[in-house]
Structures are given as C-alpha cells and as structure tokens.
N, C-alpha and C positions, 0 to 999 in steps of 0.2 A: 229521726223523722224519716218515714218512708217516702220514697220518690217513685215516679212512674216506672223508671227502669227497674227498680227493685221488685215492684209488683209484677211486671211482665216476666222477669226472670223466675219468679216463684210460680207464676201461672203456667209456664211451659211444661215442667215435669208433672204438675198436677193434672193438666189436661191429658198428657200422654198416658198417665196411669189410670185415668178415669175410665177409659174404655176397657182396660183389663179388669178393673174392679167391678164394673157393671156386668161384664161377661162372667166373672167368677160368681157373683151373686145369683145370676140367672141359672148358671149351670148347677150350682149347689142346691137350688130349690127344686130341681126336677131333672130327670134324665132326658125326657122327651124334648125339653126346651133347649138342650145343648146345641141342636142344629140351628135354632133361631139366634143363639148368642154368638155364633161364629163371626158375623160382620161387625160386632160391637168393638172388638179389640182394635182394628185399624181406624175406627172412627176417632178414638182418642188421639192417636198419632196424627191423623189428618187435621184435627182441631188444633193441636200444638203447632203443626207446620203452618196452618193458617195464621196463627198468632205471630209466628216468626216472620212470615212473608208480609203481613200487614204492617208490622213494626218497621221492617226494612223499607217498605214503600212509603209509609207515613213519614219516616225520618228523612227520606230523600225529598219528599214534597215540602216538608217544613224547612229543611236546610237549603232549598233552592236548587236541587238537582245534584248530579255527581260531582260538580266542582265545589260545592259547599258555599256558593255565593248566594246571598239572599236578595 
C-alpha cells in the first residue's frame, strides 16, 4: 500500500524532469520558440525544491518542532 512518503518521494524527480520535458516539447515544435522555453527547465527544479521544503516544514509542524515533541 502506498503511503504519503512514497508518493512524495516519487513526485520530486517527476517535478524536476517536468520542466525539461516541457522545454524539450516546445523546442522541438519550433526554432523560434526556443527562447521562450529557456525559463521552463528551472521551473521544474523549483517545483521539486518547493515540495521538499514544504514536506520538511510540514513534518516539523506536525511533529511539534525540532525537538519532536507534540
């Protein structure tokens, strides 16, 4: 059975690669759109970083802070 941690761990690389995938699709469909696709690659990495930070903060809030006491 899948748990939340498994889903989050699977989501991080998917988000990181999504920016590159969208950028590749835009670049391959036209040469002039290559300049528009440049910012898409870092967006996937930023989204993955956002998930990591959110999970770290959420875990700290749920566990009661850095001491782990609820």
